[in-house]
C-alpha distance (Angstrom), angle and dihedral (degrees) to the residues before:
residue distance angle dihedral
M1 . . .
K2 3.88 . .
L3 3.80 91.5 .
R4 3.77 90.3 48.7
L5 3.82 91.5 55.5
L6 3.73 91.2 46.1
T7 3.85 94.7 52.2
H8 3.76 88.1 45.1
R9 3.80 91.6 55.8
Y10 3.72 92.7 52.4
A11 3.77 91.3 46.9
V12 3.81 94.0 49.9
A13 3.83 89.9 46.0
L14 3.73 93.6 54.8
L15 3.79 93.9 42.1
D16 3.90 93.8 49.8
N17 3.80 87.8 59.5
I18 3.89 94.8 52.3
E19 3.75 118.6 85.0
E20 3.78 114.4 -125.4
K21 3.84 91.7 -120.2
N22 3.96 85.8 63.9
Y23 3.82 96.7 53.4
D24 3.83 94.4 100.4
D25 3.88 89.7 51.3
L26 3.75 88.9 51.3
L27 3.78 93.3 53.2
L28 3.78 88.6 52.5
D29 3.79 89.2 49.0
I30 3.89 89.7 53.0
E31 3.80 90.8 55.0
A32 3.80 91.3 47.9
L33 3.88 92.5 48.5
R34 3.79 93.2 48.2
S35 3.78 89.8 50.4
F36 3.81 92.8 44.5
L37 3.79 93.4 48.6
K38 3.84 92.0 46.3
D39 3.73 91.5 50.0
N40 3.94 94.1 45.6
G41 3.71 103.7 46.2
L42 3.80 92.7 152.1
L43 3.79 89.1 59.8
S44 3.87 90.3 52.5
K45 3.89 89.0 48.3
L46 3.77 91.3 51.4
W47 3.78 92.9 49.3
Q48 3.77 91.9 47.0
S49 3.78 97.0 44.8
A50 3.85 114.6 104.3
I51 3.81 90.1 -148.0
T52 3.81 95.4 56.5
P53 3.80 105.7 101.8
R54 3.81 115.3 -113.5
K55 3.75 89.9 -124.6
M56 3.88 89.8 57.9
R57 3.79 91.9 48.7
T58 3.74 89.8 51.5
S59 3.78 91.5 48.4
L60 3.84 88.6 51.4
L61 3.80 88.6 49.6
E62 3.78 90.6 55.5
E63 3.81 91.6 49.0
V64 3.87 90.9 53.9
F65 3.73 105.0 33.5
G66 3.83 107.9 11.6
K67 3.78 124.9 112.1
Q68 3.78 91.7 -99.9
A69 3.82 93.9 40.1
K70 3.76 115.0 166.0
S71 3.81 95.9 -172.6
G72 3.81 94.0 102.4
I73 3.77 92.0 -129.6
V74 3.77 112.9 135.2
L75 3.83 113.8 -147.7
N76 3.73 125.2 173.6
Q77 3.85 95.0 -159.5
R78 3.85 95.2 40.4
K79 3.80 97.2 149.8
Y80 3.81 92.3 55.3
W81 3.83 93.4 48.2
Y82 3.83 89.2 46.6
G83 3.80 90.2 52.7
L84 3.86 91.7 47.2
F85 3.71 95.3 48.8
S86 3.79 93.5 42.7
L87 3.76 90.3 53.6
L88 3.91 91.3 46.2
I89 3.80 90.6 50.8
Q90 3.83 91.4 46.6
K91 3.83 92.8 50.3
H92 3.86 93.4 40.7
R93 3.79 90.7 -117.5
I94 3.75 100.7 119.6
P95 3.94 89.3 116.2
L96 3.81 86.0 71.2
V97 3.85 92.7 57.2
E98 3.84 96.4 102.2
E99 3.83 91.6 48.6
I100 3.88 90.1 47.7
I101 3.86 91.2 50.1
N102 3.82 89.4 48.9
D103 3.87 89.0 49.4
I104 3.77 92.1 48.5
E105 3.74 90.5 51.3
R106 3.73 94.7 45.8
L107 3.83 92.1 49.9
L108 3.77 93.0 43.1
L109 3.79 92.4 53.3
Q110 3.82 89.2 44.8
R111 3.79 90.2 53.6
Q112 3.79 90.3 50.9
N113 3.88 94.1 44.5
K114 3.76 89.1 -117.3
A115 3.78 134.6 127.8
K116 3.76 139.1 -178.4
I117 3.72 120.8 -108.8
K118 3.81 119.1 -157.5
I119 3.89 111.2 -152.8
V120 3.75 116.7 -169.3
Y121 3.83 117.9 -163.6
A122 3.74 129.9 -176.9
R123 3.76 90.0 -135.5
E124 3.82 139.4 -3.1
H125 3.83 115.2 -61.8
K126 3.76 136.6 -169.5
P127 3.89 114.4 -89.8
E128 3.74 89.8 -115.4
L129 3.76 91.0 71.2
Q130 3.76 90.7 52.9
D131 3.82 91.2 48.8
K132 3.82 90.4 52.6
I133 3.85 92.3 49.2
V134 3.81 91.7 47.7
K135 3.83 94.7 47.2
Y136 3.81 92.6 49.0
T137 3.79 91.8 47.8
E138 3.74 91.5 45.8
K139 3.77 87.9 59.8
L140 3.73 91.5 50.1
T141 3.89 93.8 49.7
S142 3.74 101.8 30.6
K143 3.83 88.3 -135.2
E144 3.77 135.4 111.9
L145 3.76 105.4 -108.3
I146 3.78 130.4 -144.2
P147 3.81 110.7 -151.4
Q148 3.78 124.1 -136.6
T149 3.78 115.2 -178.8
E150 3.75 132.1 -159.0
I151 3.88 134.2 177.0
D152 3.79 119.8 -131.2
P153 3.82 115.9 168.1
G154 3.78 88.4 -167.4
I155 3.81 91.1 80.9
I156 3.85 86.9 63.1
G157 3.85 94.2 -147.9
G158 3.75 143.3 -13.3
F159 3.82 122.4 38.1
I160 3.76 147.1 -84.1
A161 3.68 119.5 -140.9
Q162 3.85 124.9 -169.8
V163 3.76 133.7 -178.2
G164 3.79 112.2 174.3
S165 3.84 104.6 -53.1
L166 3.73 95.5 -16.9
K167 3.77 112.4 101.8
I168 3.75 128.0 -177.6
D169 3.84 109.1 -168.6
G170 3.70 110.1 -170.5
S171 3.78 93.4 155.0
V172 3.76 126.2 133.2
R173 3.81 88.5 -131.1
H174 3.82 89.7 57.7
N175 3.75 92.7 47.3
L176 3.73 91.4 49.9
D177 3.70 92.5 51.3
L178 3.86 90.3 50.9
F179 3.69 90.2 48.5
K180 3.86 90.7 52.4
K181 3.82 90.2 51.0
V182 3.82 92.4 50.4
K183 3.79 90.6 45.3
S184 3.80 92.6 51.0
R185 3.85 92.2 52.2
S186 3.81 93.8 55.4
Protein backbone atom coordinates (compact mmCIF):
# COMPACT_ATOMS: atom_id res chain seq x y z
CA MET A 1 0.00 0.00 0.00
CA LYS A 2 2.84 2.35 0.87
CA LEU A 3 4.49 1.83 -2.54
CA ARG A 4 1.16 2.40 -4.26
CA LEU A 5 0.82 5.78 -2.55
CA LEU A 6 4.40 6.65 -3.45
CA THR A 7 4.00 5.79 -7.15
CA HIS A 8 0.71 7.68 -7.16
CA ARG A 9 2.41 10.82 -5.80
CA TYR A 10 5.05 10.76 -8.52
CA ALA A 11 2.38 10.21 -11.18
CA VAL A 12 0.22 13.07 -9.93
CA ALA A 13 3.24 15.38 -9.68
CA LEU A 14 4.19 14.75 -13.30
CA LEU A 15 0.62 15.05 -14.59
CA ASP A 16 -0.02 18.27 -12.70
CA ASN A 17 2.81 19.87 -14.69
CA ILE A 18 1.50 18.79 -18.10
CA GLU A 19 -1.06 20.95 -19.89
CA GLU A 20 -4.24 19.18 -20.92
CA LYS A 21 -3.54 19.88 -24.61
CA ASN A 22 -0.39 17.71 -24.31
CA TYR A 23 -2.10 14.62 -22.86
CA ASP A 24 -2.15 12.74 -26.17
CA ASP A 25 1.58 13.42 -26.61
CA LEU A 26 2.15 12.07 -23.12
CA LEU A 27 0.31 8.85 -24.01
CA LEU A 28 2.61 8.43 -27.01
CA ASP A 29 5.59 9.04 -24.74
CA ILE A 30 4.41 6.31 -22.38
CA GLU A 31 4.29 3.75 -25.19
CA ALA A 32 7.73 4.85 -26.41
CA LEU A 33 9.17 4.61 -22.90
CA ARG A 34 7.73 1.15 -22.29
CA SER A 35 9.18 -0.08 -25.53
CA PHE A 36 12.54 1.56 -24.86
CA LEU A 37 12.81 0.15 -21.33
CA LYS A 38 11.80 -3.30 -22.54
CA ASP A 39 14.39 -3.23 -25.35
CA ASN A 40 17.13 -1.85 -23.08
CA GLY A 41 17.02 -4.12 -20.05
CA LEU A 42 20.70 -3.59 -19.30
CA LEU A 43 20.13 0.15 -18.95
CA SER A 44 17.35 -0.47 -16.42
CA LYS A 45 19.60 -2.84 -14.47
CA LEU A 46 22.40 -0.25 -14.39
CA TRP A 47 20.01 2.45 -13.20
CA GLN A 48 18.60 0.17 -10.51
CA SER A 49 21.86 -1.31 -9.27
CA ALA A 50 23.04 0.01 -5.93
CA ILE A 51 26.65 -0.42 -7.03
CA THR A 52 26.32 1.75 -10.14
CA PRO A 53 27.90 5.11 -9.26
CA ARG A 54 25.50 8.05 -9.21
CA LYS A 55 27.68 9.86 -11.75
CA MET A 56 27.27 6.97 -14.20
CA ARG A 57 23.50 6.90 -13.65
CA THR A 58 23.32 10.63 -14.35
CA SER A 59 25.46 10.18 -17.46
CA LEU A 60 23.09 7.46 -18.69
CA LEU A 61 20.17 9.77 -17.96
CA GLU A 62 21.74 12.45 -20.17
CA GLU A 63 22.23 9.91 -22.96
CA VAL A 64 18.58 8.93 -22.88
CA PHE A 65 16.71 12.12 -21.96
CA GLY A 66 19.17 15.00 -22.26
CA LYS A 67 19.00 17.71 -24.91
CA GLN A 68 21.71 16.00 -26.95
CA ALA A 69 20.29 12.50 -26.36
CA LYS A 70 21.65 9.81 -28.64
CA SER A 71 19.29 7.04 -27.51
CA GLY A 72 16.97 7.33 -30.50
CA ILE A 73 13.88 7.55 -28.28
CA VAL A 74 11.50 10.27 -29.39
CA LEU A 75 9.65 11.92 -26.53
CA ASN A 76 7.28 14.87 -26.80
CA GLN A 77 7.57 15.81 -23.13
CA ARG A 78 11.29 15.09 -22.76
CA LYS A 79 12.00 17.67 -20.05
CA TYR A 80 9.32 16.25 -17.75
CA TRP A 81 10.57 12.71 -18.21
CA TYR A 82 14.12 13.90 -17.60
CA GLY A 83 13.02 15.52 -14.36
CA LEU A 84 11.12 12.43 -13.21
CA PHE A 85 13.93 10.00 -13.98
CA SER A 86 16.49 12.35 -12.47
CA LEU A 87 14.52 12.49 -9.22
CA LEU A 88 14.01 8.72 -9.19
CA ILE A 89 17.72 8.12 -9.67
CA GLN A 90 18.58 10.64 -6.96
CA LYS A 91 16.14 9.07 -4.49
CA HIS A 92 17.12 5.47 -5.46
CA ARG A 93 13.56 4.81 -6.60
CA ILE A 94 14.20 3.91 -10.24
CA PRO A 95 12.89 0.35 -9.60
CA LEU A 96 9.44 1.97 -9.28
CA VAL A 97 9.57 3.49 -12.75
CA GLU A 98 7.30 0.94 -14.46
CA GLU A 99 4.66 1.28 -11.76
CA ILE A 100 4.89 5.06 -11.94
CA ILE A 101 4.48 4.99 -15.72
CA ASN A 102 1.45 2.70 -15.33
CA ASP A 103 -0.02 5.09 -12.75
CA ILE A 104 0.60 8.09 -15.00
CA GLU A 105 -1.21 6.35 -17.85
CA ARG A 106 -4.12 5.26 -15.63
CA LEU A 107 -4.58 8.77 -14.22
CA LEU A 108 -4.18 10.38 -17.61
CA LEU A 109 -6.83 8.16 -19.18
CA GLN A 110 -9.07 8.78 -16.18
CA ARG A 111 -8.75 12.55 -16.59
CA GLN A 112 -9.71 12.18 -20.27
CA ASN A 113 -12.59 9.79 -19.50
CA LYS A 114 -10.84 7.10 -21.52
CA ALA A 115 -9.87 3.51 -20.86
CA LYS A 116 -8.06 0.69 -22.62
CA ILE A 117 -10.00 -2.27 -23.91
CA LYS A 118 -8.15 -5.49 -24.49
CA ILE A 119 -9.78 -7.66 -27.14
CA VAL A 120 -8.54 -11.21 -27.59
CA TYR A 121 -9.52 -13.08 -30.75
CA ALA A 122 -8.85 -16.66 -31.77
CA ARG A 123 -7.80 -15.42 -35.22
CA GLU A 124 -7.58 -12.19 -37.23
CA HIS A 125 -10.91 -10.44 -37.85
CA LYS A 126 -12.13 -7.56 -39.92
CA PRO A 127 -11.90 -4.12 -38.28
CA GLU A 128 -15.70 -3.87 -38.34
CA LEU A 129 -15.99 -6.49 -35.60
CA GLN A 130 -13.58 -4.59 -33.38
CA ASP A 131 -15.56 -1.39 -33.99
CA LYS A 132 -18.80 -3.11 -32.93
CA ILE A 133 -17.22 -4.51 -29.77
CA VAL A 134 -15.69 -1.15 -28.87
CA LYS A 135 -18.93 0.79 -29.49
CA TYR A 136 -20.97 -1.68 -27.43
CA THR A 137 -18.49 -1.57 -24.56
CA GLU A 138 -18.28 2.23 -24.71
CA LYS A 139 -22.03 2.31 -24.04
CA LEU A 140 -21.56 0.06 -20.99
CA THR A 141 -18.62 2.01 -19.56
CA SER A 142 -19.51 5.55 -20.69
CA LYS A 143 -15.85 6.00 -21.64
CA GLU A 144 -13.95 6.44 -24.86
CA LEU A 145 -12.06 3.19 -25.36
CA ILE A 146 -8.61 2.60 -26.81
CA PRO A 147 -8.50 -0.90 -28.32
CA GLN A 148 -5.57 -3.28 -27.93
CA THR A 149 -5.89 -6.59 -29.74
CA GLU A 150 -4.28 -9.94 -29.24
CA ILE A 151 -4.55 -13.32 -30.93
CA ASP A 152 -4.95 -16.47 -28.78
CA PRO A 153 -5.95 -19.63 -30.67
CA GLY A 154 -6.66 -21.24 -27.28
CA ILE A 155 -10.05 -19.52 -27.10
CA ILE A 156 -11.00 -21.53 -30.23
CA GLY A 157 -13.32 -18.86 -31.65
CA GLY A 158 -15.15 -15.67 -30.74
CA PHE A 159 -13.54 -13.02 -28.55
CA ILE A 160 -12.87 -11.86 -25.01
CA ALA A 161 -13.06 -8.13 -24.29
CA GLN A 162 -11.91 -6.59 -21.02
CA VAL A 163 -12.00 -3.03 -19.69
CA GLY A 164 -10.80 -2.86 -16.10
CA SER A 165 -12.93 -5.36 -14.18
CA LEU A 166 -15.62 -5.60 -16.90
CA LYS A 167 -15.13 -8.75 -18.94
CA ILE A 168 -17.22 -9.86 -21.91
CA ASP A 169 -16.38 -13.46 -22.72
CA GLY A 170 -17.87 -14.48 -26.04
CA SER A 171 -15.29 -17.18 -26.70
CA VAL A 172 -16.09 -20.68 -27.83
CA ARG A 173 -13.84 -22.00 -25.03
CA HIS A 174 -15.99 -20.17 -22.42
CA ASN A 175 -19.23 -21.46 -23.95
CA LEU A 176 -17.87 -25.02 -23.99
CA ASP A 177 -16.91 -24.71 -20.32
CA LEU A 178 -20.42 -23.45 -19.49
CA PHE A 179 -21.93 -26.32 -21.47
CA LYS A 180 -19.79 -28.84 -19.51
CA LYS A 181 -20.99 -27.36 -16.19
CA VAL A 182 -24.66 -27.52 -17.23
CA LYS A 183 -24.19 -31.03 -18.61
CA SER A 184 -22.55 -32.28 -15.38
CA ARG A 185 -25.45 -30.95 -13.27
CA SER A 186 -28.06 -32.90 -15.20
